N, C-alpha and C positions, 0 to 999 in steps of 0.2 A: 215526578222527580226523576232526574237522570243521574245515574252514577257512572262515573268513568274510572277506569283503572289507570293509574298513573305509572308510567314506566320510566325509569332512569337508565339510560344506556351509556355504559362506559366502554369506550374502545381502548383496550389495553395495548399500548404500543410496546413492542419488544425490541431489544437490541438487534442490530443486523447480524446476519450470519457472516462467516468469513468470506472474503473475496475469492473468486475462482481464478485459476490459471494466470499467473503473472508471467508475461511474455516480454522478451526484449525485441523491439521492432528494428532497432539499429544500435550499433555501438561504434564509437570512435575511441581515440586514445584517451581522451579526457572527459567523455560524456557517454551516457547511455539513455536511450529512449525506451520507456517501458509502457505497457498497457496491461489491463487486467479485466477480468470478467466481473461485473457487479454481482454482489451476493443475491441469492434467490431468497429474498426475505419478504415477509408479509407486509412489513412497514417500510415506508420510503427511506432511502439513504440521503443524508444531507451532504455528505462528502467523505473524504478519506484523509487520514493522517499518514504521512510517509516518513520513515527513518531509514538510514543506511549505515553500514559500517564496513571498513576495510578489513578483509579477513586473510588475504594472501597477497603479499607484495611481490611484484615481478614474477608471479606464477611459481615462485620457488621458496618463498619465505613466509611461513605462517605468522600471523600477527597475534601475539599473546595479549589477552585482555583488550580486545577491540572496543573502541568507543563509538557509541551510537551518535549519529549526527541527524538532527531534525531537518528534513527537507521542507516540511510545513504541511499546510492543509490545501487540498485541491477539491473542486466540486465535480470534476470530470473523471474519466477512467484512463488517463494517460498523464505522463510526466516526463520531463527531461532533466536528469540529474547531471549537473556540470561540475567542473573543478576536480575531477577524479584523477587518480594516478594511473599513467599508462601501463598496459600489460599486467593488470592486477585483477583480483577477484573481490567482489563485495557481496554482502548479504543485504537485501532490501526487505523492509518490513512495511506492510500496509494494513491499516485498520479502518474499517468502515464505521461511520458514526451516524446517529440520528438523535432525536429528542430523548429517547429512552436511555441512551448511553453508547458505549463503544462495543463493537463486535469482537470476535476472536481474531487475533493477529495472524496474517498470512506471511510467509517468508519464501524468498527465492534467491538463488545465487545468480549474479550477473558478472560478466567479464568485460573489461575495457580492452581496446585494441592496442597494438604496439605503436609507439610513436614513430611517425614517418612512414607507416604502412597504410595501404589503402585496400 
């Protein structure tokens, strides 16, 4: 008679860590291109949720109670946010996600260029 030990192995998936370094690769008057470093997580990332909000209009007027706008979901590590106000500052928020849930939100400030300037 043979006796075998039965093992059930559960792999516990955890939420991803926060993304690293959000960088602006280019900025124009009405759009910014951003990239970020994927989180150093044990479990694979399925994608990223991106939101942004206007925080400073014309670089001289603080926006009270800014409203977050959803850019949406991307599966890569870059995005181009369009339709922005020239010569203004925005906060960008990125959250990595996987089957276990959402990671911690990362935030960065980005600036748009002046209209008509290159």
